[in-house]
C-alpha positions, -999 to 999 in steps of 0.1 A, spaced: 1 0 -1 14 34 -10 18 64 14 -9 81 -3 -31 53 4 -24 54 39 -41 88 42 -75 72 41 -68 50 70 -60 54 107 -58 85 125 -67 105 94 -103 91 93 -108 93 57 -100 112 26 -80 145 28 -98 177 34 -112 193 0 -87 214 -17 -56 200 2 -29 185 -17 -27 145 -19 12 150 -20 15 141 16 39 122 38 34 105 70 62 114 96 58 101 130 21 99 130 19 134 117 8 142 82 32 165 64 16 180 33 33 196 5 27 234 0 6 244 -31 27 274 -36 62 267 -27 63 230 -22 77 231 12 67 204 37 42 220 63 18 208 90 -18 222 94 -38 244 72 -14 272 64 24 270 52 50 279 77 71 290 47 51 313 27 18 315 48 -4 304 22 -35 282 31 -37 246 18 -65 251 -4 -65 254 -41 -100 269 -45 -110 243 -71 -149 240 -65 -180 251 -80 -189 288 -83 -219 281 -59 -195 268 -31 -173 298 -37 -202 321 -34 -214 303 -2 -177 304 13 -175 341 7 -209 348 23 -200 328 54 -166 343 56 -179 377 53 -212 378 72 -212 349 96 -214 359 132 -189 334 147 -174 335 181 -149 363 175 -177 384 160 -200 383 193 -169 385 213 -158 417 196 -194 432 197 -197 424 235 -162 443 242 -170 470 221 -203 476 238 -189 472 274 -153 485 271 -151 513 246 -116 517 231 -103 483 243 -109 465 209 -92 490 187 -62 494 211 -57 457 215 -60 450 178 -38 478 168 -11 463 192 -10 428 179 -38 411 198 -58 401 165 -67 365 167 -94 372 195 -114 399 174 -132 402 140 -108 425 118 -122 461 116 -131 463 79 -151 429 82 -172 440 111 -176 475 95 -189 462 62 -213 435 81 -228 463 105 -233 488 77 -248 460 54 -272 452 83 -279 488 89 -291 495 53 -311 462 52 -329 474 83 -337 507 66 -351 487 38 -370 462 57 -385 488 80 -396 509 48 -378 539 63 -366 570 46 -331 583 57 -344 618 48 -377 631 43 -391 668 41 -422 677 56 -439 709 40 -461 732 60 -478 760 39 -483 794 53 -516 807 51 -512 843 58 -519 866 28 -486 884 33 -468 853 24 -483 851 -8 -470 858 -44 -488 881 -65 -494 869 -101 -506 892 -129 -534 877 -150 -547 892 -182 -582 897 -186 -605 894 -216 -609 934 -220 -569 935 -221 -571 950 -187 -548 934 -160 -557 925 -125 -535 913 -98 -542 882 -76 -526 870 -44 -520 832 -43 -508 818 -10 -477 797 -18 -455 805 10 -442 773 27 -416 758 52 -397 727 45 -387 708 77 -361 680 74 -370 646 92 -346 617 95 -357 581 98 -392 587 88 -417 565 69 -432 581 37 -468 580 52 -456 603 80 -446 631 55 -477 656 52 -473 673 18 -501 686 -5 -484 678 -38 -508 696 -59 -505 728 -38 -468 725 -40 -467 721 -77 -488 754 -82 -467 771 -54 -434 763 -72 -448 774 -106 -457 809 -92 -423 811 -74 -406 802 -108 -427 827 -127 -420 854 -101 -381 846 -103 -381 845 -139 -399 879 -140 -374 896 -115 -345 883 -135 -359 897 -169 -363 931 -152 -328 931 -133 -302 949 -149 -273 932 -129 -275 895 -135 -242 873 -132 -240 835 -131 -208 826 -144 -189 837 -178 -194 874 -185 -217 877 -217 -244 899 -229 -272 909 -205 -297 889 -224 -273 857 -223 -268 863 -185 -305 865 -180 -312 835 -200 -285 814 -180 -300 827 -147 -335 819 -158 -326 782 -168 -306 777 -136 -336 793 -113 -359 769 -134 -336 737 -125 -333 745 -88 -370 749 -82 -379 721 -102 -354 700 -83 -367 710 -51 -401 702 -61 -391 667 -73 -373 661 -42 -402 669 -19 -428 653 -41 -407 619 -47 -389 611 -14 -388 573 -21 -368 579 -55 -346 605 -38 -338 583 -8 -329 554 -32 -303 575 -50 -291 591 -17 -286 556 0 -264 545 -29 -242 572 -25 -243 572 14 -227 538 18 -196 552 -4 -195 585 17 -194 568 48 -167 543 38 -148 573 25 -153 591 60 -134 561 78 -99 573 65 -108 610 68 -115 606 103 -81 587 108 -63 614 91 -79 643 113 -69 623 144 -34 625 134 -36 662 136 -44 659 173 -28 626 186 6 616 177 33 592 191 46 556 190 11 545 203 -8 567 179 1 558 145 -21 563 114 -27 526 116 -41 529 151 -63 558 141 -76 538 112 -85 508 133 -103 529 158 -122 547 130 -135 517 116 -146 502 149 -162 534 158 -181 538 124 -194 501 130 -206 510 163 -222 543 151 -243 522 126 -252 496 152 -264 525 178 -283 544 149 -297 510 137 -311 499 171 -327 536 174 -343 531 141 -358 498 152 -370 514 185 -385 543 168 -409 519 147 -423 506 180 -432 542 191 -402 551 214 -397 588 212 -367 610 207 -347 579 193 -329 599 168 -316 625 189 -306 601 216 -289 579 191 -266 608 180 -258 617 216 -249 580 222 -225 581 191 -209 613 205 -204 600 242 -191 568 226 -166 584 206 -154 605 234 -149 574 258 -131 554 230 -106 583 227 -99 585 263 -94 545 267 -75 539 234 -49 564 238 -47 569 276 -47 606 274 -62 632 300 -99 641 298 -90 677 289 -69 669 259 -95 640 250 -125 664 250 -106 690 229 -96 663 204 -133 648 205 -148 684 200 -123 696 173 -123 664 153 -160 662 156 -164 694 140 -141 689 111 -159 656 106 -192 669 105 -183 699 82 -166 675 59 -195 650 60 -220 680 55 -202 691 24 -203 655 9 -240 653 18 -246 686 1 -226 677 -29 -245 644 -32 -280 659 -28 -271 686 -55 -260 660 -79 -291 640 -73 -313 670 -77 -297 684 -110 -294 648 -126 -332 645 -118 -340 678 -135 -316 674 -165 
C-alpha cells in the first residue's frame, strides 16, 4: 500500500480535506503536506514557509459564493466577542487589535462591512426614509406671491395666491408620515418660478458665470433658477426615489469618511502608540458601532419609542469621547478637546459631502 493510500486509514479518518494537496507524507504519525505554492513540507492548514493556506479553491462557483458569504457575514465566536467588548469596554478592542492582539477579534474592515450592510438592510425592511421633507404652507396673505393675470378686455388684475411654505427635514421617517399637498406644492413652485423669472428679466445686474451680454446672462440665470426649483419640487414630491439615490451614495460616503477621521486624528494625537494605523483601526470600529447604535434607534422608533434619533446621535458622540480616552490613555481635557475639534471637522466634511450628493441627485433629476 502506498503512502497516499495510507491517508485514508488510521488517524486521518478518511480522505484528505477538500482542496488539500494529496502529495503528503506520514512522519511520526503526523501528516506532512506539500505546500501548493512553494512545495515546502508543512503541518496544518497554513504553510510555515510562505503562509499560504492549503486550499486550491477548485470548487463550483456556488460553493465559492457560499464560502464568501459565510466568511464575510457569519456571526462566529469572534464576532460576538468583538461586539460585546465594543459595547462594554469602548476603546479596548481598537487598542488591543492595533497592538497585535488580533486573533480574538473580528477584523475592523469586516465588522464595518457587516454592520453597515445590516444597517441599510434594516432601513429597507422597515420601509424607512433616511431623509424626508415635511412641507407646511403659510396661510397668511402676506406670504403669498402676486401673479399678474390678463383679462378678456386687455385689462390686468392682480391676484394673490398663498404659496409661501416651510420645509422641515425629518430623519428616519416613513413616507406616510410626511404631510405634503403635492398639488398645492406644484402650483406654489410654478408661481415662484414665474415670479423669479420676471425678476431676472427686469434686473439690470445678473451674473451666473462667464461674462456675456445681459440677455445671455438673464437666460442662463433663468435656466438655473428653473432647474433649482424644479429639483426642490421633485425632491419633496418623490421622497422614495430621492432616498434610493441618496442611499447608494451614502454607503460610499461613509466608507470614505473612515480614512478621513483617521487622518484628522493625526492632527491631534501623535506618538509611537498613535500611528495612522491605530487611528484607522479605531475609525473603522467606531463607525461600525455608530451604525449599530443608529440602527437600534431606528428599530425602537418603529415601535413608538420617542426621541430615538437625537438619543442615538448623542450616544455616538459620548461613545466616541470614551473611545478616544481609553484607546490612547490621554487626560480628559485633551480628550474632550480632540473629540470636539475632530467632531466639528468631521461633521463639516460630512455635510459638504451630503450637500454635494444631494445637489448631484437633484440636478440629474431635472436634466
